[in-house]
C-alpha positions as CSV (number, residue, x, y, z in Angstrom):
1,M,0.0,0.0,0.0
2,T,1.4,3.3,-1.0
3,K,1.5,6.6,0.9
4,G,-1.2,7.9,-1.4
5,D,-3.4,4.8,-0.7
6,L,-3.1,5.5,3.0
7,L,-3.9,9.1,2.8
8,E,-6.8,8.5,0.3
9,A,-8.4,6.1,2.9
10,W,-7.8,8.5,5.7
11,G,-9.3,11.4,3.8
12,A,-12.3,9.5,2.8
13,H,-12.9,8.4,6.3
14,L,-12.6,12.0,7.5
15,A,-14.9,13.5,4.9
16,D,-17.4,10.6,4.4
17,N,-17.6,8.8,7.8
18,R,-16.7,11.6,10.2
19,R,-18.2,14.5,8.1
20,R,-15.4,16.8,8.7
21,S,-15.1,20.1,6.9
22,P,-12.8,20.4,3.9
23,H,-10.4,22.5,5.9
24,T,-10.1,20.0,8.6
25,V,-9.5,17.1,6.1
26,R,-6.8,19.2,4.4
27,A,-5.1,19.9,7.7
28,Y,-5.5,16.3,9.1
29,L,-4.1,14.9,5.7
30,A,-1.2,17.2,5.8
31,T,-0.3,16.0,9.3
32,A,-0.7,12.4,8.3
33,A,1.5,13.1,5.3
34,R,4.3,14.6,7.5
35,L,4.2,11.6,9.7
36,L,4.4,9.1,6.8
37,D,7.3,11.1,5.5
38,A,9.1,10.8,8.8
39,L,8.4,7.1,9.0
40,G,9.5,6.3,5.4
41,D,7.8,3.1,4.1
42,A,4.8,2.8,6.3
43,D,1.6,0.7,6.2
44,W,-1.3,0.2,8.5
45,A,0.6,-2.2,10.7
46,A,3.5,0.3,11.0
47,L,1.1,3.1,12.0
48,S,-0.6,0.8,14.6
49,A,2.8,0.1,16.1
50,I,3.6,3.8,16.7
51,D,4.5,4.3,20.3
52,A,4.6,7.4,22.5
53,T,8.2,8.0,21.9
54,T,7.8,8.1,18.1
55,L,4.8,10.4,18.6
56,R,6.7,12.8,20.8
57,G,9.5,12.9,18.3
58,Q,7.2,13.9,15.5
59,L,5.7,16.6,17.6
60,A,9.1,17.8,18.6
61,R,10.1,18.2,15.0
62,R,7.1,20.2,14.3
63,R,7.8,22.4,17.2
64,A,11.3,22.9,15.9
65,D,9.7,24.0,12.7
66,G,8.2,26.9,14.7
67,I,4.5,25.9,15.2
68,G,2.8,27.5,18.2
69,N,0.7,25.9,21.0
70,V,-2.6,26.0,19.1
71,S,-1.2,24.3,16.0
72,A,0.8,21.7,18.2
73,A,-2.5,20.8,19.9
74,R,-4.3,20.5,16.5
75,E,-1.3,18.4,15.2
76,L,-1.5,16.1,18.2
77,S,-5.2,15.7,17.7
78,A,-4.7,14.8,14.0
79,L,-1.9,12.3,14.8
80,K,-3.9,10.6,17.5
81,A,-6.9,10.3,15.3
82,F,-4.8,9.0,12.5
83,I,-3.1,6.4,14.7
84,S,-6.4,5.4,16.1
85,F,-7.9,5.0,12.7
86,A,-5.0,2.7,11.8
87,R,-5.5,0.6,14.8
88,G,-9.2,0.3,14.0
89,G,-8.8,-2.7,11.7
90,Y,-8.5,-1.0,8.4
91,V,-9.3,-3.4,5.5
92,A,-8.9,-2.6,1.7
93,D,-12.7,-2.6,1.1
94,S,-13.5,-0.4,3.9
95,V,-12.3,3.0,5.2
96,G,-13.0,2.2,8.8
97,P,-16.0,1.5,10.9
98,S,-19.1,3.4,10.3
99,A,-20.8,5.6,13.0
100,G,-23.4,3.0,13.4
101,E,-20.8,0.3,14.0
102,L,-18.9,2.5,16.5
103,A,-22.3,3.2,18.3
104,A,-23.0,-0.5,18.5
105,Q,-19.6,-1.1,20.0
106,R,-20.4,1.3,22.7
107,G,-23.8,-0.3,23.2
108,R,-26.0,2.3,21.6
109,V,-28.4,1.4,18.8
110,D,-29.4,5.0,17.7
111,G,-26.1,5.9,16.4
112,G,-25.8,8.9,18.6
């Protein structure tokens, strides 16, 4: 799976399943792309295996780039969401669990 495939699945999940705004999707995709660039060859398994040390290193690099506190907080949120998505059992014919599936996992039947 290529970097483009990973980002396409993530972007589709954000836009379609999570109904994020185009601005949020663009920002979260940029964050995910930076992480993938830092990791080199990455797939869902590699993303699932990211630990706190790797995550802190990525944030430290971004802080060294000069981002402020608000941007760092958004970056952390985007990274956590991307890693959580990767750990959620991505398969090629699905971009992640639907809202209804997530609600059922939490014991809700109404999806909300």
